[in-house]
N, C-alpha and C positions, 0 to 999 in steps of 0.2 A: 194799474190792472192787478189783482190780486193771484195770488201764487196758484190756485187751482185753476185761475182760467190761463194761464202761463202754459201750466203743463198739460190743459187739454187741448192748447192749443199745439202746443210742440207735438203732443200725440196725433194727432190728425196731419199736422207736416209729415211726420214720419212715415205714418201710413201712405201717404200721397207719393212721397220720394220712395217708399220699398225699401228704408233703410232698418233692417229684421231687429240691429243688433240694440239701435237707441229706442225702439217700438218695443222689445221686451222691457228694456228697463225703465221705459215710461208706463207700463201695465204693470210692472210691480210697485212705482212710486204710487199709482191710483189705487193699486188693491190695499195698500197698507195706510193710505188715506180713508179708505172706506173703510176698512178694519177699525179704524180710530172713531169714525163716525158711529159705528154700529156700537161700538163700546159706551160711547157718551150717551147715544139712545136710550142704552139700558140703565145709565144713571139720571135720563128724565131730559137729556139738553137735546132737542130736536136740531137745532141750529149747525151741529157738528161742529168739526172741529176748526179751530181758527186759525190765521197766519201762521202766528207763533206755534201752534200745536203742530203743525205741518213744518213748517222749519226744524222743530225738535225732531220730526219723524224723519226727515232728510238729513240731518245730521247722524241721527243714529244709524242709517242705512249707511253712510257715509264711514263711520267709526266700525261696523259691521264688515265692510267689505276690505278693512284697511286691515282688520285682524283674519279673516278669510286669506285675503293675499301672502299675509305674514306664512300662516300656515303651510299654503301651497308651496311659496319658494321653499321652506324650509324642507317640503316632502319632494322636491323637485317635480313639482306639477308644475312647469311655467304656463304652458296653455292655459290653465285654470287660474293662474295669479293674474296672467294680462287679461283675462274677462273681469276679472272682479277690479282690475286698475280702470279697464275700459268704463266699465258701469260707474266708477266713481266721477271719473270725468263728466260722463251724461249728469249725474245727478248733481255736481258742484255748478253746474249749469243756474239751476235755480235757487243757489244758498246766496248771500251778499257775501261780498268780498271778505277775505280772512283777514284779522285785525294782524298785525306783524308781531314779533316778540316783543318789541319797545313800544309799540302802540299798545298791546296789551298790558304792559307793565304801568303806562301811564292812567291806564283805565282804572286797574286796580286801586292804583293810589289814589285817584279822584274817588273811586268808590268808599275807601277809607275814609276818606277826608269827609264825604257827602255824609255818611252813616253815624261818622262820631268814633266809630272801632278804635278800642284800647287794646285790648284783649285777644287770645283765640278764641274765647266764648263767643264773639263777636263775628265770628268767622262766617255765619249761616245768614245772619245780615248782610254783610259785604257780598256773598254769593247770591243771595235773592236781588241784591241790588243789581251787580253787574248780569243777571239772567235777565232781570226786566229788560234792562237796555242795550243788548250785546249776544241777545238769543241769535244761535246761527253766524256768528260772528268771529268767536273764539272756541277753544277746546276748554272747557271747562277743566277737566280732567289734568291739563298743564296749569290752568289759573290755579287751581285748589293749593298746589304746595308753594305757588309764589303769593299766594295769602298768606297762609300758614306763616312762611317766612317772615314777611311785614309785621306779622302780628306778633309771632312768637318771640 
């Protein structure tokens, strides 16, 4: 079952269960996906966002909420930080299992070998390979420095 259908089914289930917190988060996810669909339609793509694009949207939403929660905690707004963290848990239900740091390091080494990267100039090729194979399963913000270290 593709991601859109899983989200739609979860939305219906949250409505039936009257789970307002989960329902509002799922509606935010749907709105973000529909925004992306509209943007793609403007570019001439009537099919809408692909599963990989939906994964990217979800990853971005998680990252935004982590940043917001951190700001709220620094500002002593713990109730808002908790709300952000609970939204993260709901969004992560739809993301594939994240790779551990060791698994990510192995994936980076394998990608470097596959593309034949030898210097920092090949970083784009390595990152492209990783994004093609591990979208939604690793934090590319953390992987970038790892790639630099291995190529530098």
